[in-house]
Structures are given as C-alpha cells and as structure tokens.
C-alpha positions, -999 to +999 in steps of 0.1 A: -673+514-468-637+520-458-634+486-444-647+470-477-622+490-497-595+480-472-601+443-475-610+442-514-573+438-524-569+409-499-601+391-511-589+394-548-555+380-540-571+351-521-595+344-550-567+344-575-546+321-553-574+294-550-582+295-587-545+290-596-543+260-573-569+239-591-552+209-607-552+210-645-564+180-663-538+163-682-541+160-719-530+127-736-522+123-773-547+100-789-521+091-815-503+071-788-533+050-783-535+036-817-522+000-818-528-033-800-526-033-761-525-065-738-530-071-701-526-109-694-549-125-717-571-095-725-565-074-756-576-041-770-570-029-804-575+008-809-577+018-847-575+053-862-608+068-867-622+058-832-629+021-838-616-010-821-619-046-811-614-063-777-610-100-770-598-123-743-578-154-753-586-171-720-623-172-732-609-188-765-617-157-785-595-145-812-590-110-826-613-118-857-642-129-833-636-099-809-663-074-797-662-042-816-663-010-798-659+028-806-636+050-785-629+087-778-601+103-759-607+139-747-580+152-724-578+122-699-612+108-703-613+077-724-648+064-735-654+028-749-689+022-764-691-015-768-714-026-796-737-055-787-742-081-815-780-082-808-783-044-809-776-018-784-744-006-768-727-005-734-707+028-727-677+026-702-659+057-692-622+058-678-597+083-666-563+078-683-535+082-657-506+073-681-502+069-719-468+064-734-456+045-764-454+014-745-478+017-714-515+025-710-530+030-675-565+040-669-591+037-640-628+039-632-646+043-600-639+005-592-606-006-606-574+004-624-560-012-656-526-015-670-518-025-705-486-029-725-485-021-762-480-053-784-450-049-807-457-062-841 
C-alpha cells in the first residue's frame, strides 16, 4: 500500500503529461472558404449556406453546367456531398491543412489538393 501511495503522484504526472501532448485539431474559419477556387482547369465554388458547384473546363464544362454539391467544414474536416443528376449522392471527406484568403489545401487518404481563390 505504501508503494502505491509513493508512486501515485508520479503516475498522475505522467498521465497529465501524455494527455497534454496530444495534438489539437486545427479549426478553420468557413467564411474564408466562400468563393470560387481553382486548381488548373478544375473549379469549386463554395456558396454561403453550404451549397456549391464544381466543374472542369478541360471537360468543356462551364460553371452553369457544373455538378452541384453540399459542403460542411467542421474544425479541419471538409465534407463534399456530390449530388448525382439521376439521384443519389457521393460523399467525399477531406482534411484541410491550410485555408487563407487566397490558398486552400486539403488531403484525403490518397492525394493532396491545392487551390487558389479566383479574384473577381
């Protein structure tokens, strides 16, 4: 029993140290996301209220013909739910690594993406 009391403060200090070393998830301001973003010929438009449109000019698709999607940004988790014209939806989840007034970077398990805000 005396050994337990002797080591208890050490165990508490170690427990506090390890919980304080866990990395905090970064929180991004979704207002910075609102607008039109471009990477090469691919575009994403994020509208207020969680709606958006994506299109690729290399496929001869214009903004008006783009695919609709909904989006949410919670801390660093960006979710796109692409709405299929024939019904149904396709969810895609990304981790945002940088979001500024001019740069959007996010990644999934397979790739990373970099977009620049289109100035209008």
